[in-house]
C-alpha positions as CSV (number, residue, x, y, z in Angstrom):
1,M,18.8,35.2,24.4
2,R,16.0,33.9,22.2
3,L,17.8,30.4,21.5
4,S,19.1,29.7,24.9
5,G,19.6,26.0,25.3
6,K,18.7,25.0,21.7
7,H,21.1,22.6,20.1
8,I,21.4,23.3,16.2
9,V,23.4,21.4,13.6
10,L,24.5,23.7,10.9
11,G,25.4,22.1,7.6
12,V,27.6,23.9,5.2
13,T,28.0,23.0,1.6
14,G,30.3,23.9,-1.4
15,S,28.7,27.1,-2.4
16,I,30.4,30.6,-3.0
17,A,27.6,31.7,-0.4
18,A,29.4,29.5,2.2
19,Y,31.0,32.8,3.6
20,K,27.6,33.8,4.8
21,A,27.5,30.6,6.9
22,A,30.0,32.4,9.2
23,Y,27.6,35.3,9.8
24,L,24.7,32.9,10.2
25,L,26.8,30.9,12.8
26,R,27.8,34.1,14.8
27,G,23.9,35.1,14.8
28,L,22.9,31.8,16.2
29,V,25.4,31.7,18.8
30,K,24.7,35.2,19.8
31,E,21.0,34.2,20.4
32,G,22.3,31.7,22.7
33,A,22.3,28.4,20.6
34,E,24.9,25.8,21.0
35,V,25.9,24.8,17.3
36,Q,27.8,21.9,15.9
37,V,28.9,22.7,12.3
38,V,29.1,20.0,9.7
39,M,30.8,20.6,6.5
40,T,31.0,18.8,3.3
41,P,34.6,18.5,1.8
42,S,33.9,21.0,-0.9
43,A,32.6,23.6,1.6
44,K,36.2,23.5,2.9
45,E,37.3,25.1,-0.3
46,F,35.1,28.1,0.4
47,I,35.5,28.7,4.1
48,T,38.0,27.1,6.6
49,P,36.8,24.8,9.4
50,V,39.2,26.9,11.6
51,T,36.8,30.0,11.1
52,M,33.7,28.0,11.9
53,S,35.3,26.2,14.8
54,A,36.4,29.6,16.4
55,L,32.8,31.0,15.9
56,S,31.0,27.8,17.4
57,G,33.5,27.0,20.0
58,K,33.4,23.3,18.9
59,P,35.6,21.3,16.4
60,V,34.0,21.2,13.0
61,A,32.8,17.8,11.8
62,S,33.5,16.9,8.3
63,D,35.1,13.5,8.0
64,F,33.7,10.5,9.9
65,F,36.8,10.5,12.1
66,S,39.8,12.8,12.5
67,A,43.1,11.6,11.2
68,N,44.9,13.7,14.0
69,D,43.5,12.2,17.1
70,G,41.1,9.5,15.9
71,T,38.0,11.3,17.3
72,W,34.9,9.7,15.8
73,Y,32.1,11.9,14.6
74,S,28.9,10.0,15.0
75,H,26.2,11.1,12.7
76,V,23.6,9.1,14.7
77,D,24.6,11.1,17.8
78,M,24.5,14.4,16.1
79,G,21.1,13.6,14.6
80,Q,19.7,12.6,18.1
81,W,21.3,15.8,19.8
82,A,19.9,18.5,17.5
83,D,16.6,20.3,18.2
84,L,17.0,21.6,14.6
85,M,19.4,20.8,11.6
86,L,19.7,23.8,9.4
87,I,21.6,23.4,6.0
88,A,22.9,26.8,4.7
89,P,24.0,27.3,2.1
90,A,22.6,24.0,0.3
91,T,23.8,23.4,-3.1
92,A,21.9,21.9,-5.9
93,A,24.2,18.7,-5.6
94,T,23.4,18.3,-1.9
95,L,19.6,18.9,-2.4
96,G,19.7,16.1,-4.9
97,K,21.4,13.8,-2.4
98,M,19.1,14.5,0.3
99,A,16.1,13.9,-1.8
100,N,17.4,10.7,-3.0
101,G,19.3,9.5,0.0
102,V,22.6,9.4,-1.4
103,C,25.0,9.0,1.7
104,D,28.4,9.8,0.4
105,N,29.4,12.4,3.1
106,L,29.1,12.9,7.0
107,L,26.4,15.9,6.3
108,I,24.0,13.6,4.5
109,T,24.3,10.7,6.8
110,T,23.6,13.2,9.7
111,Y,20.5,14.5,7.7
112,L,19.2,11.1,7.4
113,S,19.8,10.3,11.1
114,A,18.0,13.6,12.3
115,K,15.1,13.1,14.6
116,C,14.5,16.9,14.5
117,K,12.9,19.4,11.9
118,V,15.4,20.2,8.9
119,M,15.5,23.8,7.5
120,I,17.3,24.1,4.0
121,A,18.4,27.4,2.5
122,P,19.3,26.8,-1.0
123,A,22.0,28.9,-2.9
124,M,22.8,28.5,-6.6
125,D,22.6,30.3,-9.9
126,L,19.2,31.1,-11.3
127,D,19.2,28.6,-14.1
128,M,20.2,25.8,-11.7
129,F,17.6,26.7,-9.2
130,R,14.7,26.7,-11.8
131,H,15.9,23.6,-13.6
132,P,13.0,21.0,-13.3
133,A,15.3,18.5,-11.6
134,N,16.2,20.9,-8.8
135,L,12.5,22.0,-8.4
136,R,11.5,18.4,-8.2
137,N,14.1,17.6,-5.6
138,L,12.9,20.7,-3.6
139,E,9.2,19.4,-3.7
140,I,10.3,15.9,-2.5
141,L,12.2,17.6,0.4
142,R,9.0,19.5,1.2
143,S,7.0,16.3,1.0
144,F,9.3,14.9,3.6
145,G,8.4,17.7,6.0
146,N,11.6,19.9,5.6
147,I,11.2,23.7,5.7
148,I,12.6,25.3,2.7
149,I,13.9,28.9,3.3
150,E,13.4,30.4,-0.3
151,P,16.3,32.1,-1.9
152,G,16.2,35.6,-2.6
153,E,16.6,37.5,-5.9
154,G,19.5,39.8,-6.8
155,E,23.0,39.7,-8.3
156,L,24.5,36.3,-8.5
157,A,28.0,35.1,-8.4
158,S,27.8,34.4,-12.2
159,G,27.1,38.0,-12.8
160,L,23.4,37.4,-13.7
161,H,20.5,38.7,-11.9
162,G,17.6,36.6,-10.5
163,K,16.5,34.1,-7.9
164,G,18.9,31.9,-6.3
165,R,21.1,33.7,-3.6
166,M,20.9,32.3,-0.2
167,E,18.6,34.3,2.0
168,E,20.5,36.8,4.3
169,P,21.9,35.4,7.7
170,E,19.9,37.7,9.8
171,N,16.7,36.6,8.1
172,I,17.6,33.0,8.5
173,V,18.2,33.6,12.3
174,E,14.7,35.0,12.6
175,E,13.3,32.1,10.8
176,V,15.0,29.6,13.3
177,V,13.7,31.9,16.2
178,R,10.1,31.8,14.8
179,F,10.3,28.1,14.5
180,F,11.3,27.5,18.1
181,D,8.6,30.2,19.2
182,Q,5.9,28.2,17.1
183,K,6.8,25.0,19.0
184,K,5.8,26.7,22.3
185,K,2.5,27.7,21.1
186,L,0.7,24.3,21.6
187,G,2.8,23.2,24.6
188,N,0.7,21.2,27.1
189,K,-2.0,20.6,24.5
190,H,-3.3,17.3,23.2
191,F,-4.8,16.8,19.9
192,L,-6.5,13.8,18.1
193,V,-6.0,13.5,14.5
194,T,-7.7,11.0,12.1
195,A,-5.9,10.1,8.8
196,G,-6.2,7.8,5.8
197,P,-9.0,5.7,4.5
198,T,-11.1,3.0,6.1
199,H,-11.6,-0.5,4.7
200,E,-15.0,-2.0,5.1
201,K,-14.7,-5.9,4.8
202,I,-16.9,-7.7,2.3
203,D,-15.0,-11.1,2.6
204,P,-11.5,-12.0,3.6
205,V,-10.0,-10.6,0.3
206,R,-12.2,-7.8,-0.6
207,F,-13.2,-4.5,1.0
208,I,-14.9,-1.0,0.2
209,G,-12.5,1.8,0.5
210,N,-11.2,5.0,-1.2
211,Y,-8.2,6.5,-2.6
212,S,-7.0,8.4,0.5
213,S,-3.2,8.1,1.1
214,G,-3.1,9.6,4.6
215,K,-0.6,12.3,3.5
216,M,-2.8,15.3,4.7
217,G,-3.6,13.7,8.1
218,Y,0.1,12.7,8.7
219,A,1.5,16.1,7.7
220,I,-1.0,17.9,10.2
221,A,-0.1,15.6,12.9
222,G,3.6,16.4,12.3
223,E,2.8,20.2,12.2
224,L,0.9,20.0,15.5
225,A,3.7,18.0,17.1
226,D,6.2,20.5,15.9
227,A,4.3,23.2,17.6
228,G,4.6,21.5,20.9
229,A,1.3,19.4,21.0
230,K,1.0,15.8,22.1
231,V,-0.8,14.2,19.2
232,T,-2.6,10.9,19.1
233,L,-3.1,9.8,15.4
234,V,-5.7,7.3,14.6
235,S,-4.7,6.1,11.3
236,G,-6.5,4.0,8.7
237,P,-4.4,1.6,6.5
238,V,-1.6,3.7,4.9
239,Q,1.7,3.1,3.4
240,I,3.5,6.0,5.3
241,K,5.0,6.2,8.7
242,T,6.0,8.8,11.1
243,T,9.1,8.9,13.4
244,N,8.1,12.0,15.3
245,A,8.4,11.5,19.0
246,G,5.3,13.7,19.7
247,I,3.0,11.4,17.7
248,T,1.4,8.2,19.1
249,V,-0.1,6.3,16.1
250,I,-3.2,3.9,16.7
251,P,-3.8,1.9,13.7
252,V,-7.5,0.9,12.7
253,E,-9.0,-0.7,9.8
254,S,-12.7,0.0,9.7
255,A,-14.9,3.0,10.4
256,K,-16.5,1.3,13.4
257,E,-12.9,0.8,14.9
258,M,-11.9,4.5,14.1
259,H,-15.2,5.5,15.7
260,E,-14.6,3.7,18.9
261,K,-11.1,4.9,19.3
262,C,-12.1,8.5,18.7
263,L,-14.9,8.4,21.2
264,E,-12.4,6.9,23.7
265,I,-9.6,9.6,23.1
266,F,-11.4,12.8,22.2
267,P,-12.6,13.7,25.8
268,E,-9.2,13.8,27.1
269,T,-7.9,16.2,24.3
270,D,-7.9,19.8,23.6
271,G,-9.1,19.2,20.1
272,A,-9.4,17.0,17.1
273,V,-8.5,17.2,13.4
274,M,-10.8,14.8,11.5
275,C,-8.8,14.3,8.4
276,A,-9.6,10.7,7.6
277,A,-11.6,9.7,4.5
278,V,-13.9,7.6,6.6
279,A,-16.4,5.3,4.5
280,D,-20.0,6.4,4.7
281,F,-21.3,2.8,4.1
282,T,-20.2,-0.7,5.2
283,P,-21.7,-4.1,4.2
284,E,-24.4,-5.3,6.2
285,S,-22.8,-8.6,6.6
286,F,-19.4,-10.2,6.3
287,S,-18.7,-13.4,4.5
288,G,-16.2,-15.5,6.4
289,A,-15.2,-17.2,3.1
290,K,-14.2,-15.7,-0.2
291,I,-17.2,-15.2,-2.2
292,K,-17.3,-17.1,-5.5
293,R,-18.2,-15.9,-8.8
294,E,-21.1,-18.2,-9.5
295,K,-23.4,-15.8,-11.4
296,D,-23.1,-12.6,-13.4
297,D,-24.2,-10.3,-10.7
298,L,-23.8,-10.0,-7.0
299,M,-25.9,-7.6,-4.7
300,I,-24.2,-6.4,-1.5
301,R,-26.5,-4.4,1.0
302,L,-24.9,-1.7,2.7
303,K,-25.6,0.2,5.9
304,P,-24.4,3.7,7.0
305,T,-21.4,3.9,9.2
306,N,-21.3,6.1,12.3
307,D,-20.7,9.7,11.9
308,I,-17.5,10.3,13.8
309,A,-17.3,14.0,13.4
310,G,-21.0,14.5,14.2
311,D,-20.7,12.3,17.4
312,L,-17.6,14.2,18.5
313,G,-19.5,17.4,17.8
314,R,-22.3,16.5,20.1
315,I,-20.0,15.7,23.1
316,K,-17.5,18.6,22.5
317,S,-17.0,20.8,25.5
318,D,-16.6,24.7,25.3
319,N,-12.9,24.6,25.5
320,Q,-12.4,22.1,22.9
321,L,-11.8,22.6,19.0
322,L,-13.2,20.4,16.4
323,I,-11.8,20.9,12.8
324,G,-13.4,18.7,9.9
325,F,-12.7,18.3,6.2
326,A,-15.1,18.6,3.3
327,L,-14.0,17.1,-0.1
328,E,-16.6,18.2,-2.6
329,T,-17.1,17.7,-6.3
330,N,-20.1,20.1,-6.6
331,D,-21.8,23.1,-4.6
332,E,-18.5,23.1,-2.7
333,L,-19.4,26.1,-0.4
334,S,-22.8,25.5,0.4
335,N,-22.1,21.9,1.2
336,A,-19.2,23.0,3.5
337,F,-21.2,25.4,5.3
338,A,-24.0,23.0,5.8
339,K,-21.4,20.3,7.3
340,L,-19.8,23.0,9.4
341,K,-23.2,23.7,11.2
342,R,-24.5,20.2,11.0
343,K,-21.5,18.6,12.8
344,N,-20.8,21.4,15.3
345,L,-17.4,22.1,13.9
346,D,-15.2,25.2,14.6
347,L,-13.4,25.1,11.5
348,I,-13.9,23.3,8.2
349,V,-11.2,22.7,5.5
350,L,-12.7,22.5,2.1
351,N,-11.0,21.1,-0.9
352,S,-12.6,20.4,-4.4
353,L,-11.8,17.6,-6.7
354,N,-12.5,20.2,-9.4
355,D,-9.1,21.9,-8.4
356,A,-6.1,20.5,-10.3
357,G,-3.4,19.2,-7.8
358,A,-6.0,18.6,-4.9
359,G,-7.7,15.5,-3.6
360,F,-6.3,12.0,-3.1
361,G,-2.9,10.6,-3.9
362,V,-1.0,13.8,-4.7
363,D,1.4,15.7,-2.9
364,T,-0.3,19.0,-3.1
365,N,-3.6,20.6,-2.0
366,K,-5.6,23.6,-2.4
367,I,-7.9,24.6,0.5
368,T,-10.4,27.1,1.8
369,L,-10.8,27.5,5.4
370,I,-14.2,28.5,6.9
371,D,-14.8,29.3,10.6
372,K,-17.9,29.4,12.9
373,G,-18.7,33.1,11.6
374,N,-18.5,31.9,8.0
375,N,-15.5,33.8,7.3
376,L,-13.5,32.3,4.4
377,T,-9.8,32.2,3.9
378,F,-8.6,31.2,0.4
379,F,-5.3,29.6,-0.1
380,E,-3.4,28.8,-3.4
381,L,-2.1,25.3,-4.4
382,K,0.6,24.2,-2.1
383,S,2.4,21.0,-0.9
384,K,0.6,19.2,1.7
385,T,3.1,20.0,4.4
386,E,2.8,23.8,3.5
387,V,-0.9,23.3,3.9
388,A,-0.8,21.4,7.1
389,A,1.3,24.5,8.5
390,D,-1.4,26.9,7.3
391,I,-4.1,24.7,8.9
392,V,-2.1,24.6,12.2
393,C,-1.7,28.3,12.1
394,A,-5.4,28.7,12.1
395,I,-5.7,26.1,14.9
396,I,-3.3,28.2,17.0
397,S,-5.2,31.5,16.2
398,E,-8.6,29.6,17.2
399,M,-7.1,28.4,20.3
400,G,-5.9,31.8,21.2
401,K,-9.3,33.4,20.8
402,R,-10.8,30.6,22.9
403,E,-8.6,31.1,25.6
404,E,-9.1,34.9,25.6
405,L,-12.8,34.4,25.9
406,L,-12.5,31.9,28.7
407,D,-10.1,34.3,30.5
């Protein structure tokens, strides 16, 4: 059984597609999963807790405690117990609550307490699905790292025909199996990831920096951890955090600090993803006191920082992977090819600031992957979590090729 030993919280919401949750539950249990069902109050209008309890072999959780015997259903305990939380069907109302942290039922409090990955299978009428508010909520949920199982197209309960029907239960079961299979692919592997900007101090209140938010690096670290890898994330100053237990964050401020940490950690790893936007230059000297404006111009002499990716490329062993990034504004491909060779990278991720929706400070990205054989793979504009998943898939493929050669 492909899901033997896995703990899954199955959330069911008030949709006409709730009847499919019974078939989904049966499929998960048949594959060996232990499933705890959590139903919203409105879900019980469409399918009874008795049905779901009979199929799962467990009492269904819906209220915070049972009026019959006083049993307390702890959302914290369920969130920690689960290896995966799956919400199917997910209504527009539930998506809105999840995206905005509106905790008015046991399902949402369990979602906010979950330490595991969350899969969401929306179900609603086509006009509701494509409404800007709903699409925005889906993008917010993707940006949180949730996996959206896209609804299918077909006849809907309203009689209309279009996109919005919940994906079929057997296909969702296969998605769950693929998720857990993916988690095994980087088991026992250790990756270094860098993220965010560096701040190069001028004086106690000023620095040289850039607009990097760190979102791309943190998303990659999360995807690597979800694939089973141990991840050491060396992060410049950012406003985001991770709760993923597979990630150890080492905060740094300057390019020098990041360089030192990377040189220390890299030899112990199976590979590194250099996603940080490291400053190329740093002030030659630091003023211990705030520099006063005493004249109309100020000259600050700069010196180059250490080339972190280049230094790692020089010490890289045959069984290590090194992945770099190239953010370009012109001559994108030629610059990326040159950087790939110069820094001894195995793979380079190219993005261009000329592409709308790519670059710093946004939740989307558009990339091109280039490998050592100068093979190019082009991707459409996607959320950064989806881009991270594409990059990690490429890393898994490269690791597989490397291991075949070493065998």
